[in-house]
Jmol script that loads the backbone (N, CA, C; Angstrom):
load data "model"
ATOM      1  N   MET A   1       0.837  -1.177   0.000  1.00  0.00           N
ATOM      2  CA  MET A   1       0.000   0.000   0.000  1.00  0.00           C
ATOM      3  C   MET A   1       0.888   1.249   0.000  1.00  0.00           C
ATOM      4  N   THR A   2       0.631   2.162  -0.900  1.00  0.00           N
ATOM      5  CA  THR A   2       1.393   3.390  -1.019  1.00  0.00           C
ATOM      6  C   THR A   2       0.672   4.503  -0.263  1.00  0.00           C
ATOM      7  N   ILE A   3       1.421   5.209   0.560  1.00  0.00           N
ATOM      8  CA  ILE A   3       0.868   6.354   1.283  1.00  0.00           C
ATOM      9  C   ILE A   3       1.417   7.611   0.625  1.00  0.00           C
ATOM     10  N   ILE A   4       0.516   8.459   0.182  1.00  0.00           N
ATOM     11  CA  ILE A   4       0.887   9.697  -0.492  1.00  0.00           C
ATOM     12  C   ILE A   4       0.713  10.863   0.489  1.00  0.00           C
ATOM     13  N   ILE A   5       1.698  11.723   0.536  1.00  0.00           N
ATOM     14  CA  ILE A   5       1.640  12.929   1.358  1.00  0.00           C
ATOM     15  C   ILE A   5       1.470  14.115   0.422  1.00  0.00           C
ATOM     16  N   SER A   6       0.518  14.979   0.754  1.00  0.00           N
ATOM     17  CA  SER A   6       0.301  16.215  -0.003  1.00  0.00           C
ATOM     18  C   SER A   6       0.774  17.387   0.842  1.00  0.00           C
ATOM     19  N   ASP A   7       1.435  18.342   0.198  1.00  0.00           N
ATOM     20  CA  ASP A   7       1.853  19.534   0.929  1.00  0.00           C
ATOM     21  C   ASP A   7       0.790  20.615   0.807  1.00  0.00           C
ATOM     22  N   LYS A   8       1.064  21.800   1.353  1.00  0.00           N
ATOM     23  CA  LYS A   8       0.101  22.894   1.374  1.00  0.00           C
ATOM     24  C   LYS A   8      -0.286  23.369  -0.021  1.00  0.00           C
ATOM     25  N   ASP A   9       0.558  23.116  -1.005  1.00  0.00           N
ATOM     26  CA  ASP A   9       0.295  23.558  -2.374  1.00  0.00           C
ATOM     27  C   ASP A   9      -0.280  22.452  -3.250  1.00  0.00           C
ATOM     28  N   GLY A  10      -0.536  21.281  -2.662  1.00  0.00           N
ATOM     29  CA  GLY A  10      -1.095  20.173  -3.414  1.00  0.00           C
ATOM     30  C   GLY A  10      -0.068  19.274  -4.083  1.00  0.00           C
ATOM     31  N   ASN A  11       1.224  19.552  -3.876  1.00  0.00           N
ATOM     32  CA  ASN A  11       2.271  18.676  -4.407  1.00  0.00           C
ATOM     33  C   ASN A  11       2.241  17.366  -3.633  1.00  0.00           C
ATOM     34  N   GLU A  12       2.485  16.263  -4.313  1.00  0.00           N
ATOM     35  CA  GLU A  12       2.400  14.957  -3.667  1.00  0.00           C
ATOM     36  C   GLU A  12       3.702  14.185  -3.790  1.00  0.00           C
ATOM     37  N   ILE A  13       3.931  13.325  -2.790  1.00  0.00           N
ATOM     38  CA  ILE A  13       5.106  12.452  -2.792  1.00  0.00           C
ATOM     39  C   ILE A  13       4.744  11.171  -2.041  1.00  0.00           C
ATOM     40  N   ASP A  14       5.356  10.085  -2.443  1.00  0.00           N
ATOM     41  CA  ASP A  14       5.207   8.814  -1.740  1.00  0.00           C
ATOM     42  C   ASP A  14       5.893   8.967  -0.375  1.00  0.00           C
ATOM     43  N   ALA A  15       5.180   8.675   0.683  1.00  0.00           N
ATOM     44  CA  ALA A  15       5.714   8.847   2.038  1.00  0.00           C
ATOM     45  C   ALA A  15       6.986   8.049   2.262  1.00  0.00           C
ATOM     46  N   ALA A  16       7.115   6.912   1.599  1.00  0.00           N
ATOM     47  CA  ALA A  16       8.299   6.073   1.778  1.00  0.00           C
ATOM     48  C   ALA A  16       9.562   6.730   1.252  1.00  0.00           C
ATOM     49  N   SER A  17       9.431   7.666   0.327  1.00  0.00           N
ATOM     50  CA  SER A  17      10.615   8.307  -0.249  1.00  0.00           C
ATOM     51  C   SER A  17      10.811   9.740   0.236  1.00  0.00           C
ATOM     52  N   ALA A  18      10.023  10.163   1.222  1.00  0.00           N
ATOM     53  CA  ALA A  18      10.091  11.547   1.699  1.00  0.00           C
ATOM     54  C   ALA A  18      10.724  11.634   3.078  1.00  0.00           C
ATOM     55  N   THR A  19      11.394  12.752   3.319  1.00  0.00           N
ATOM     56  CA  THR A  19      11.870  13.092   4.654  1.00  0.00           C
ATOM     57  C   THR A  19      10.810  14.008   5.254  1.00  0.00           C
ATOM     58  N   VAL A  20      10.185  13.544   6.330  1.00  0.00           N
ATOM     59  CA  VAL A  20       9.017  14.215   6.905  1.00  0.00           C
ATOM     60  C   VAL A  20       9.386  14.848   8.248  1.00  0.00           C
ATOM     61  N   PRO A  21       8.843  16.033   8.564  1.00  0.00           N
ATOM     62  CA  PRO A  21       9.099  16.639   9.881  1.00  0.00           C
ATOM     63  C   PRO A  21       8.701  15.690  11.013  1.00  0.00           C
ATOM     64  N   SER A  22       9.369  15.832  12.141  1.00  0.00           N
ATOM     65  CA  SER A  22       9.155  14.912  13.258  1.00  0.00           C
ATOM     66  C   SER A  22       7.813  15.092  13.955  1.00  0.00           C
ATOM     67  N   ASP A  23       7.216  16.273  13.863  1.00  0.00           N
ATOM     68  CA  ASP A  23       5.893  16.434  14.462  1.00  0.00           C
ATOM     69  C   ASP A  23       4.914  16.997  13.440  1.00  0.00           C
ATOM     70  N   ARG A  24       3.649  16.928  13.775  1.00  0.00           N
ATOM     71  CA  ARG A  24       2.604  17.320  12.834  1.00  0.00           C
ATOM     72  C   ARG A  24       1.851  18.581  13.278  1.00  0.00           C
ATOM     73  N   HIS A  25       2.405  19.348  14.206  1.00  0.00           N
ATOM     74  CA  HIS A  25       1.712  20.545  14.679  1.00  0.00           C
ATOM     75  C   HIS A  25       1.365  21.506  13.540  1.00  0.00           C
ATOM     76  N   PHE A  26       2.264  21.624  12.602  1.00  0.00           N
ATOM     77  CA  PHE A  26       2.042  22.546  11.490  1.00  0.00           C
ATOM     78  C   PHE A  26       1.921  21.773  10.183  1.00  0.00           C
ATOM     79  N   ARG A  27       1.201  20.671  10.222  1.00  0.00           N
ATOM     80  CA  ARG A  27       1.017  19.805   9.051  1.00  0.00           C
ATOM     81  C   ARG A  27       0.502  20.585   7.838  1.00  0.00           C
ATOM     82  N   ASN A  28      -0.387  21.525   8.065  1.00  0.00           N
ATOM     83  CA  ASN A  28      -0.945  22.298   6.953  1.00  0.00           C
ATOM     84  C   ASN A  28       0.012  23.358   6.416  1.00  0.00           C
ATOM     85  N   ALA A  29       1.214  23.418   6.980  1.00  0.00           N
ATOM     86  CA  ALA A  29       2.249  24.332   6.485  1.00  0.00           C
ATOM     87  C   ALA A  29       3.372  23.575   5.784  1.00  0.00           C
ATOM     88  N   TRP A  30       3.204  22.283   5.607  1.00  0.00           N
ATOM     89  CA  TRP A  30       4.249  21.495   4.959  1.00  0.00           C
ATOM     90  C   TRP A  30       4.418  21.901   3.503  1.00  0.00           C
ATOM     91  N   ALA A  31       5.673  21.983   3.073  1.00  0.00           N
ATOM     92  CA  ALA A  31       6.012  22.320   1.686  1.00  0.00           C
ATOM     93  C   ALA A  31       7.036  21.300   1.192  1.00  0.00           C
ATOM     94  N   LEU A  32       6.812  20.795   0.007  1.00  0.00           N
ATOM     95  CA  LEU A  32       7.682  19.784  -0.575  1.00  0.00           C
ATOM     96  C   LEU A  32       8.826  20.454  -1.328  1.00  0.00           C
ATOM     97  N   ASP A  33      10.056  20.051  -1.002  1.00  0.00           N
ATOM     98  CA  ASP A  33      11.252  20.545  -1.674  1.00  0.00           C
ATOM     99  C   ASP A  33      12.074  19.326  -2.067  1.00  0.00           C
ATOM    100  N   GLY A  34      11.865  18.840  -3.278  1.00  0.00           N
ATOM    101  CA  GLY A  34      12.500  17.594  -3.711  1.00  0.00           C
ATOM    102  C   GLY A  34      11.840  16.438  -2.984  1.00  0.00           C
ATOM    103  N   THR A  35      12.620  15.743  -2.159  1.00  0.00           N
ATOM    104  CA  THR A  35      12.054  14.653  -1.361  1.00  0.00           C
ATOM    105  C   THR A  35      11.958  15.030   0.116  1.00  0.00           C
ATOM    106  N   VAL A  36      12.244  16.294   0.420  1.00  0.00           N
ATOM    107  CA  VAL A  36      12.211  16.765   1.801  1.00  0.00           C
ATOM    108  C   VAL A  36      10.967  17.632   2.006  1.00  0.00           C
ATOM    109  N   ILE A  37      10.251  17.335   3.076  1.00  0.00           N
ATOM    110  CA  ILE A  37       9.110  18.161   3.440  1.00  0.00           C
ATOM    111  C   ILE A  37       9.558  19.102   4.542  1.00  0.00           C
ATOM    112  N   THR A  38       9.396  20.388   4.300  1.00  0.00           N
ATOM    113  CA  THR A  38       9.750  21.407   5.281  1.00  0.00           C
ATOM    114  C   THR A  38       8.468  22.080   5.749  1.00  0.00           C
ATOM    115  N   GLU A  39       8.598  22.949   6.721  1.00  0.00           N
ATOM    116  CA  GLU A  39       7.454  23.703   7.211  1.00  0.00           C
ATOM    117  C   GLU A  39       7.605  25.157   6.767  1.00  0.00           C
ATOM    118  N   ASP A  40       6.632  25.634   6.005  1.00  0.00           N
ATOM    119  CA  ASP A  40       6.640  27.016   5.547  1.00  0.00           C
ATOM    120  C   ASP A  40       6.320  27.914   6.743  1.00  0.00           C
ATOM    121  N   LEU A  41       7.272  28.766   7.126  1.00  0.00           N
ATOM    122  CA  LEU A  41       7.130  29.564   8.339  1.00  0.00           C
ATOM    123  C   LEU A  41       5.963  30.543   8.260  1.00  0.00           C
ATOM    124  N   ALA A  42       5.757  31.185   7.135  1.00  0.00           N
ATOM    125  CA  ALA A  42       4.650  32.138   7.017  1.00  0.00           C
ATOM    126  C   ALA A  42       3.309  31.447   7.223  1.00  0.00           C
ATOM    127  N   THR A  43       3.149  30.284   6.632  1.00  0.00           N
ATOM    128  CA  THR A  43       1.903  29.536   6.800  1.00  0.00           C
ATOM    129  C   THR A  43       1.781  29.037   8.235  1.00  0.00           C
ATOM    130  N   ALA A  44       2.885  28.593   8.824  1.00  0.00           N
ATOM    131  CA  ALA A  44       2.871  28.133  10.214  1.00  0.00           C
ATOM    132  C   ALA A  44       2.481  29.270  11.158  1.00  0.00           C
ATOM    133  N   LYS A  45       2.943  30.479  10.879  1.00  0.00           N
ATOM    134  CA  LYS A  45       2.577  31.631  11.713  1.00  0.00           C
ATOM    135  C   LYS A  45       1.081  31.896  11.649  1.00  0.00           C
ATOM    136  N   ALA A  46       0.485  31.744  10.476  1.00  0.00           N
ATOM    137  CA  ALA A  46      -0.962  31.938  10.340  1.00  0.00           C
ATOM    138  C   ALA A  46      -1.716  30.855  11.122  1.00  0.00           C
ATOM    139  N   ILE A  47      -1.245  29.621  11.065  1.00  0.00           N
ATOM    140  CA  ILE A  47      -1.853  28.527  11.824  1.00  0.00           C
ATOM    141  C   ILE A  47      -1.730  28.804  13.324  1.00  0.00           C
ATOM    142  N   PHE A  48      -0.561  29.258  13.741  1.00  0.00           N
ATOM    143  CA  PHE A  48      -0.282  29.599  15.141  1.00  0.00           C
ATOM    144  C   PHE A  48      -1.253  30.677  15.631  1.00  0.00           C
ATOM    145  N   ALA A  49      -1.420  31.739  14.853  1.00  0.00           N
ATOM    146  CA  ALA A  49      -2.322  32.828  15.235  1.00  0.00           C
ATOM    147  C   ALA A  49      -3.766  32.329  15.331  1.00  0.00           C
ATOM    148  N   ASP A  50      -4.177  31.476  14.415  1.00  0.00           N
ATOM    149  CA  ASP A  50      -5.530  30.917  14.460  1.00  0.00           C
ATOM    150  C   ASP A  50      -5.729  30.056  15.700  1.00  0.00           C
ATOM    151  N   LYS A  51      -4.703  29.293  16.080  1.00  0.00           N
ATOM    152  CA  LYS A  51      -4.775  28.450  17.274  1.00  0.00           C
ATOM    153  C   LYS A  51      -4.918  29.326  18.521  1.00  0.00           C
ATOM    154  N   ILE A  52      -4.224  30.459  18.541  1.00  0.00           N
ATOM    155  CA  ILE A  52      -4.344  31.399  19.660  1.00  0.00           C
ATOM    156  C   ILE A  52      -5.754  31.975  19.699  1.00  0.00           C
ATOM    157  N   ARG A  53      -6.280  32.356  18.560  1.00  0.00           N
ATOM    158  CA  ARG A  53      -7.643  32.902  18.520  1.00  0.00           C
ATOM    159  C   ARG A  53      -8.656  31.893  19.064  1.00  0.00           C
ATOM    160  N   GLU A  54      -8.445  30.641  18.727  1.00  0.00           N
ATOM    161  CA  GLU A  54      -9.323  29.572  19.219  1.00  0.00           C
ATOM    162  C   GLU A  54      -9.220  29.434  20.744  1.00  0.00           C
ATOM    163  N   ALA A  55      -7.997  29.495  21.255  1.00  0.00           N
ATOM    164  CA  ALA A  55      -7.770  29.340  22.694  1.00  0.00           C
ATOM    165  C   ALA A  55      -8.281  30.544  23.485  1.00  0.00           C
ATOM    166  N   ARG A  56      -8.203  31.727  22.917  1.00  0.00           N
ATOM    167  CA  ARG A  56      -8.567  32.928  23.672  1.00  0.00           C
ATOM    168  C   ARG A  56     -10.066  33.204  23.693  1.00  0.00           C
ATOM    169  N   LYS A  57     -10.816  32.626  22.762  1.00  0.00           N
ATOM    170  CA  LYS A  57     -12.253  32.912  22.662  1.00  0.00           C
ATOM    171  C   LYS A  57     -12.990  32.701  23.991  1.00  0.00           C
ATOM    172  N   PRO A  58     -12.894  31.509  24.608  1.00  0.00           N
ATOM    173  CA  PRO A  58     -13.611  31.353  25.876  1.00  0.00           C
ATOM    174  C   PRO A  58     -13.044  32.227  26.998  1.00  0.00           C
ATOM    175  N   LEU A  59     -11.761  32.540  26.911  1.00  0.00           N
ATOM    176  CA  LEU A  59     -11.150  33.396  27.925  1.00  0.00           C
ATOM    177  C   LEU A  59     -11.684  34.819  27.831  1.00  0.00           C
ATOM    178  N   LEU A  60     -11.830  35.318  26.616  1.00  0.00           N
ATOM    179  CA  LEU A  60     -12.403  36.659  26.426  1.00  0.00           C
ATOM    180  C   LEU A  60     -13.861  36.695  26.861  1.00  0.00           C
ATOM    181  N   GLU A  61     -14.590  35.640  26.558  1.00  0.00           N
ATOM    182  CA  GLU A  61     -15.996  35.588  26.961  1.00  0.00           C
ATOM    183  C   GLU A  61     -16.131  35.634  28.482  1.00  0.00           C
ATOM    184  N   ALA A  62     -15.271  34.905  29.178  1.00  0.00           N
ATOM    185  CA  ALA A  62     -15.294  34.915  30.642  1.00  0.00           C
ATOM    186  C   ALA A  62     -14.923  36.292  31.182  1.00  0.00           C
ATOM    187  N   LEU A  63     -13.947  36.928  30.568  1.00  0.00           N
ATOM    188  CA  LEU A  63     -13.551  38.272  31.014  1.00  0.00           C
ATOM    189  C   LEU A  63     -14.642  39.298  30.726  1.00  0.00           C
ATOM    190  N   ASP A  64     -15.372  39.116  29.635  1.00  0.00           N
ATOM    191  CA  ASP A  64     -16.503  40.014  29.359  1.00  0.00           C
ATOM    192  C   ASP A  64     -17.533  39.934  30.485  1.00  0.00           C
ATOM    193  N   ALA A  65     -17.821  38.717  30.932  1.00  0.00           N
ATOM    194  CA  ALA A  65     -18.768  38.535  32.037  1.00  0.00           C
ATOM    195  C   ALA A  65     -18.218  39.161  33.320  1.00  0.00           C
ATOM    196  N   ASP A  66     -16.934  38.940  33.594  1.00  0.00           N
ATOM    197  CA  ASP A  66     -16.309  39.527  34.782  1.00  0.00           C
ATOM    198  C   ASP A  66     -16.365  41.050  34.728  1.00  0.00           C
ATOM    199  N   TYR A  67     -16.154  41.601  33.547  1.00  0.00           N
ATOM    200  CA  TYR A  67     -16.176  43.058  33.375  1.00  0.00           C
ATOM    201  C   TYR A  67     -17.561  43.616  33.687  1.00  0.00           C
ATOM    202  N   MET A  68     -18.582  42.954  33.158  1.00  0.00           N
ATOM    203  CA  MET A  68     -19.948  43.420  33.407  1.00  0.00           C
ATOM    204  C   MET A  68     -20.304  43.330  34.891  1.00  0.00           C
ATOM    205  N   LYS A  69     -19.888  42.254  35.548  1.00  0.00           N
ATOM    206  CA  LYS A  69     -20.141  42.111  36.979  1.00  0.00           C
ATOM    207  C   LYS A  69     -19.413  43.203  37.766  1.00  0.00           C
ATOM    208  N   ALA A  70     -18.186  43.498  37.366  1.00  0.00           N
ATOM    209  CA  ALA A  70     -17.417  44.547  38.041  1.00  0.00           C
ATOM    210  C   ALA A  70     -18.075  45.911  37.854  1.00  0.00           C
ATOM    211  N   LEU A  71     -18.580  46.170  36.664  1.00  0.00           N
ATOM    212  CA  LEU A  71     -19.275  47.437  36.418  1.00  0.00           C
ATOM    213  C   LEU A  71     -20.519  47.555  37.289  1.00  0.00           C
ATOM    214  N   GLU A  72     -21.284  46.471  37.357  1.00  0.00           N
ATOM    215  CA  GLU A  72     -22.501  46.477  38.178  1.00  0.00           C
ATOM    216  C   GLU A  72     -22.184  46.721  39.644  1.00  0.00           C
ATOM    217  N   ALA A  73     -21.042  46.248  40.095  1.00  0.00           N
ATOM    218  CA  ALA A  73     -20.641  46.407  41.489  1.00  0.00           C
ATOM    219  C   ALA A  73     -19.793  47.658  41.719  1.00  0.00           C
ATOM    220  N   SER A  74     -19.623  48.451  40.675  1.00  0.00           N
ATOM    221  CA  SER A  74     -18.775  49.648  40.740  1.00  0.00           C
ATOM    222  C   SER A  74     -17.359  49.310  41.214  1.00  0.00           C
ATOM    223  N   ALA A  75     -16.883  48.154  40.820  1.00  0.00           N
ATOM    224  CA  ALA A  75     -15.538  47.715  41.194  1.00  0.00           C
ATOM    225  C   ALA A  75     -14.528  48.165  40.136  1.00  0.00           C
ATOM    226  N   ASP A  76     -13.263  48.090  40.489  1.00  0.00           N
ATOM    227  CA  ASP A  76     -12.187  48.464  39.578  1.00  0.00           C
ATOM    228  C   ASP A  76     -12.096  47.442  38.435  1.00  0.00           C
ATOM    229  N   THR A  77     -12.052  47.927  37.214  1.00  0.00           N
ATOM    230  CA  THR A  77     -11.997  47.047  36.037  1.00  0.00           C
ATOM    231  C   THR A  77     -10.632  47.069  35.353  1.00  0.00           C
ATOM    232  N   ALA A  78      -9.676  47.777  35.917  1.00  0.00           N
ATOM    233  CA  ALA A  78      -8.377  47.963  35.254  1.00  0.00           C
ATOM    234  C   ALA A  78      -7.678  46.638  34.939  1.00  0.00           C
ATOM    235  N   SER A  79      -7.676  45.710  35.876  1.00  0.00           N
ATOM    236  CA  SER A  79      -6.976  44.443  35.622  1.00  0.00           C
ATOM    237  C   SER A  79      -7.711  43.614  34.570  1.00  0.00           C
ATOM    238  N   ILE A  80      -9.024  43.687  34.560  1.00  0.00           N
ATOM    239  CA  ILE A  80      -9.800  42.958  33.550  1.00  0.00           C
ATOM    240  C   ILE A  80      -9.516  43.535  32.167  1.00  0.00           C
ATOM    241  N   VAL A  81      -9.485  44.850  32.077  1.00  0.00           N
ATOM    242  CA  VAL A  81      -9.193  45.518  30.807  1.00  0.00           C
ATOM    243  C   VAL A  81      -7.793  45.137  30.325  1.00  0.00           C
ATOM    244  N   ALA A  82      -6.832  45.090  31.221  1.00  0.00           N
ATOM    245  CA  ALA A  82      -5.458  44.719  30.855  1.00  0.00           C
ATOM    246  C   ALA A  82      -5.398  43.262  30.374  1.00  0.00           C
ATOM    247  N   ASP A  83      -6.114  42.380  31.060  1.00  0.00           N
ATOM    248  CA  ASP A  83      -6.134  40.971  30.653  1.00  0.00           C
ATOM    249  C   ASP A  83      -6.785  40.805  29.278  1.00  0.00           C
ATOM    250  N   LYS A  84      -7.851  41.556  29.033  1.00  0.00           N
ATOM    251  CA  LYS A  84      -8.519  41.485  27.724  1.00  0.00           C
ATOM    252  C   LYS A  84      -7.599  42.000  26.623  1.00  0.00           C
ATOM    253  N   GLN A  85      -6.854  43.061  26.914  1.00  0.00           N
ATOM    254  CA  GLN A  85      -5.937  43.597  25.911  1.00  0.00           C
ATOM    255  C   GLN A  85      -4.812  42.616  25.603  1.00  0.00           C
ATOM    256  N   ALA A  86      -4.325  41.944  26.629  1.00  0.00           N
ATOM    257  CA  ALA A  86      -3.283  40.934  26.412  1.00  0.00           C
ATOM    258  C   ALA A  86      -3.800  39.825  25.494  1.00  0.00           C
ATOM    259  N   LEU A  87      -5.040  39.421  25.680  1.00  0.00           N
ATOM    260  CA  LEU A  87      -5.628  38.393  24.816  1.00  0.00           C
ATOM    261  C   LEU A  87      -5.827  38.911  23.395  1.00  0.00           C
ATOM    262  N   ARG A  88      -6.215  40.178  23.270  1.00  0.00           N
ATOM    263  CA  ARG A  88      -6.376  40.753  21.924  1.00  0.00           C
ATOM    264  C   ARG A  88      -5.045  40.820  21.180  1.00  0.00           C
ATOM    265  N   ASP A  89      -3.973  41.079  21.918  1.00  0.00           N
ATOM    266  CA  ASP A  89      -2.644  41.191  21.318  1.00  0.00           C
ATOM    267  C   ASP A  89      -1.987  39.825  21.065  1.00  0.00           C
ATOM    268  N   ALA A  90      -2.504  38.787  21.673  1.00  0.00           N
ATOM    269  CA  ALA A  90      -1.875  37.468  21.652  1.00  0.00           C
ATOM    270  C   ALA A  90      -1.600  36.897  20.258  1.00  0.00           C
ATOM    271  N   PRO A  91      -2.476  37.064  19.260  1.00  0.00           N
ATOM    272  CA  PRO A  91      -2.187  36.459  17.956  1.00  0.00           C
ATOM    273  C   PRO A  91      -0.902  36.938  17.288  1.00  0.00           C
ATOM    274  N   THR A  92      -0.357  38.038  17.741  1.00  0.00           N
ATOM    275  CA  THR A  92       0.885  38.549  17.159  1.00  0.00           C
ATOM    276  C   THR A  92       2.129  37.986  17.862  1.00  0.00           C
ATOM    277  N   ALA A  93       1.933  37.129  18.841  1.00  0.00           N
ATOM    278  CA  ALA A  93       3.051  36.614  19.654  1.00  0.00           C
ATOM    279  C   ALA A  93       4.137  35.940  18.828  1.00  0.00           C
ATOM    280  N   GLY A  94       3.772  35.288  17.752  1.00  0.00           N
ATOM    281  CA  GLY A  94       4.754  34.571  16.956  1.00  0.00           C
ATOM    282  C   GLY A  94       5.325  35.346  15.789  1.00  0.00           C
ATOM    283  N   ASN A  95       4.947  36.602  15.643  1.00  0.00           N
ATOM    284  CA  ASN A  95       5.368  37.376  14.467  1.00  0.00           C
ATOM    285  C   ASN A  95       6.879  37.477  14.293  1.00  0.00           C
ATOM    286  N   SER A  96       7.619  37.539  15.379  1.00  0.00           N
ATOM    287  CA  SER A  96       9.071  37.723  15.255  1.00  0.00           C
ATOM    288  C   SER A  96       9.835  36.398  15.185  1.00  0.00           C
ATOM    289  N   ALA A  97       9.146  35.288  15.267  1.00  0.00           N
ATOM    290  CA  ALA A  97       9.814  33.983  15.205  1.00  0.00           C
ATOM    291  C   ALA A  97      10.485  33.786  13.848  1.00  0.00           C
ATOM    292  N   THR A  98      11.675  33.212  13.880  1.00  0.00           N
ATOM    293  CA  THR A  98      12.397  32.943  12.630  1.00  0.00           C
ATOM    294  C   THR A  98      12.536  31.450  12.364  1.00  0.00           C
ATOM    295  N   THR A  99      12.082  30.644  13.331  1.00  0.00           N
ATOM    296  CA  THR A  99      12.100  29.188  13.166  1.00  0.00           C
ATOM    297  C   THR A  99      10.811  28.616  13.755  1.00  0.00           C
ATOM    298  N   ILE A 100      10.512  27.382  13.398  1.00  0.00           N
ATOM    299  CA  ILE A 100       9.350  26.701  13.964  1.00  0.00           C
ATOM    300  C   ILE A 100       9.512  26.529  15.468  1.00  0.00           C
ATOM    301  N   THR A 101      10.726  26.254  15.924  1.00  0.00           N
ATOM    302  CA  THR A 101      10.980  26.095  17.359  1.00  0.00           C
ATOM    303  C   THR A 101      10.684  27.393  18.105  1.00  0.00           C
ATOM    304  N   GLU A 102      11.126  28.518  17.559  1.00  0.00           N
ATOM    305  CA  GLU A 102      10.835  29.814  18.175  1.00  0.00           C
ATOM    306  C   GLU A 102       9.333  30.082  18.171  1.00  0.00           C
ATOM    307  N   LEU A 103       8.674  29.710  17.094  1.00  0.00           N
ATOM    308  CA  LEU A 103       7.229  29.923  16.995  1.00  0.00           C
ATOM    309  C   LEU A 103       6.504  29.149  18.093  1.00  0.00           C
ATOM    310  N   LYS A 104       6.846  27.898  18.259  1.00  0.00           N
ATOM    311  CA  LYS A 104       6.216  27.085  19.301  1.00  0.00           C
ATOM    312  C   LYS A 104       6.457  27.682  20.689  1.00  0.00           C
ATOM    313  N   ALA A 105       7.654  28.209  20.912  1.00  0.00           N
ATOM    314  CA  ALA A 105       8.010  28.783  22.215  1.00  0.00           C
ATOM    315  C   ALA A 105       7.326  30.122  22.468  1.00  0.00           C
ATOM    316  N   ALA A 106       6.758  30.731  21.443  1.00  0.00           N
ATOM    317  CA  ALA A 106       6.157  32.058  21.571  1.00  0.00           C
ATOM    318  C   ALA A 106       4.723  32.027  22.090  1.00  0.00           C
ATOM    319  N   TRP A 107       4.199  30.842  22.407  1.00  0.00           N
ATOM    320  CA  TRP A 107       2.819  30.755  22.889  1.00  0.00           C
ATOM    321  C   TRP A 107       2.661  31.659  24.109  1.00  0.00           C
ATOM    322  N   PRO A 108       1.702  32.617  24.077  1.00  0.00           N
ATOM    323  CA  PRO A 108       1.549  33.546  25.195  1.00  0.00           C
ATOM    324  C   PRO A 108       0.903  32.885  26.415  1.00  0.00           C
ATOM    325  N   SER A 109       1.416  33.171  27.583  1.00  0.00           N
ATOM    326  CA  SER A 109       0.905  32.559  28.809  1.00  0.00           C
ATOM    327  C   SER A 109      -0.548  32.933  29.088  1.00  0.00           C
ATOM    328  N   CYS A 110      -0.999  34.076  28.592  1.00  0.00           N
ATOM    329  CA  CYS A 110      -2.377  34.497  28.833  1.00  0.00           C
ATOM    330  C   CYS A 110      -3.387  33.563  28.160  1.00  0.00           C
ATOM    331  N   CYS A 111      -2.925  32.738  27.243  1.00  0.00           N
ATOM    332  CA  CYS A 111      -3.825  31.825  26.522  1.00  0.00           C
ATOM    333  C   CYS A 111      -3.826  30.423  27.114  1.00  0.00           C
ATOM    334  N   GLY A 112      -3.226  30.255  28.268  1.00  0.00           N
ATOM    335  CA  GLY A 112      -3.224  28.947  28.921  1.00  0.00           C
ATOM    336  C   GLY A 112      -2.071  28.076  28.457  1.00  0.00           C
ATOM    337  N   THR A 113      -2.214  26.797  28.707  1.00  0.00           N
ATOM    338  CA  THR A 113      -1.162  25.829  28.379  1.00  0.00           C
ATOM    339  C   THR A 113      -0.946  25.740  26.874  1.00  0.00           C
ATOM    340  N   SER A 114       0.292  25.771  26.483  1.00  0.00           N
ATOM    341  CA  SER A 114       0.635  25.699  25.056  1.00  0.00           C
ATOM    342  C   SER A 114       0.344  24.312  24.501  1.00  0.00           C
ATOM    343  N   PRO A 115      -0.284  24.246  23.320  1.00  0.00           N
ATOM    344  CA  PRO A 115      -0.481  22.951  22.680  1.00  0.00           C
ATOM    345  C   PRO A 115       0.811  22.407  22.097  1.00  0.00           C
ATOM    346  N   TYR A 116       1.878  23.194  22.134  1.00  0.00           N
ATOM    347  CA  TYR A 116       3.157  22.813  21.557  1.00  0.00           C
ATOM    348  C   TYR A 116       4.157  22.327  22.595  1.00  0.00           C
ATOM    349  N   GLU A 117       3.746  22.244  23.865  1.00  0.00           N
ATOM    350  CA  GLU A 117       4.652  21.756  24.893  1.00  0.00           C
ATOM    351  C   GLU A 117       4.926  20.286  24.669  1.00  0.00           C
ATOM    352  N   GLU A 118       6.146  19.916  24.816  1.00  0.00           N
ATOM    353  CA  GLU A 118       6.557  18.515  24.592  1.00  0.00           C
ATOM    354  C   GLU A 118       6.331  17.707  25.835  1.00  0.00           C
TER     355      GLU A 118
END
end "model"
wireframe off; spacefill off
backbone 0.3
color backbone group
């Protein structure tokens, strides 16, 4: 049985003759270069930002509720506002990464446990 691997651009190769990345975190960023599959950093950064957006959604929703409760109680909202801003800024955390390893390490703590931790 032949297993075919497709990269992000639709290029295909027999898995038996390809050098494949050791993990599949950025599988949708794979690019075929001869018989070597690499990870396209620009595409990986977009995947990374989307993963952050997914992780922050319930966190922002919870902070929205906390903010409304604080307003109703006339309590200080400064820390809630700061936490919400950190979550809004989170998708840019990987922008300066120059390698996949740096990108994985850039997961912001405000978004909880990194899905890239080994």
